[in-house]
C-alpha positions in Angstrom: -22.2 -20.0 -21.4 -20.0 -17.6 -23.1 -22.4 -14.7 -21.9 -20.9 -15.8 -18.5 -17.3 -15.9 -19.1 -17.9 -12.6 -20.8 -19.8 -10.9 -17.6 -17.1 -12.4 -15.3 -14.1 -11.3 -17.3 -15.5 -7.9 -17.4 -16.3 -7.8 -13.6 -12.2 -9.0 -12.9 -11.2 -5.9 -15.1 -13.6 -3.1 -14.2 -12.3 -4.6 -10.2 -8.8 -4.5 -11.8 -9.0 -1.0 -12.9 -10.6 0.1 -9.8 -7.9 -1.4 -7.2 -5.1 0.0 -9.8 -6.2 3.7 -9.6 -7.3 3.6 -5.9 -3.5 2.3 -5.3 -2.4 4.6 -7.5 -4.2 7.5 -5.9 -2.8 6.1 -2.7 0.7 6.6 -3.8 0.0 10.2 -5.0 -1.5 11.2 -1.9 1.3 9.8 0.1 3.8 11.9 -2.2 1.2 15.1 -1.3 1.1 14.5 2.0 4.9 14.8 2.6 4.2 17.8 1.5 1.4 19.0 3.0 0.0 17.1 5.9 -2.6 19.9 6.3 -4.4 19.4 2.8 -4.2 15.4 3.3 -6.8 15.7 6.1 -9.0 17.5 3.8 -8.4 15.0 1.5 -9.5 12.0 3.6 -13.4 14.3 4.1 -13.3 14.3 0.6 
């Protein structure tokens, strides 16, 4: 039972980290897009 809870907790932390980093990247990209719109399209491709 404890192992399952630990796995679930790790999964939650991991998914939170992923969503957090994606959100952060999106914020940076939107700030970057305002400065340089041409490079943003290149970012989408990669």
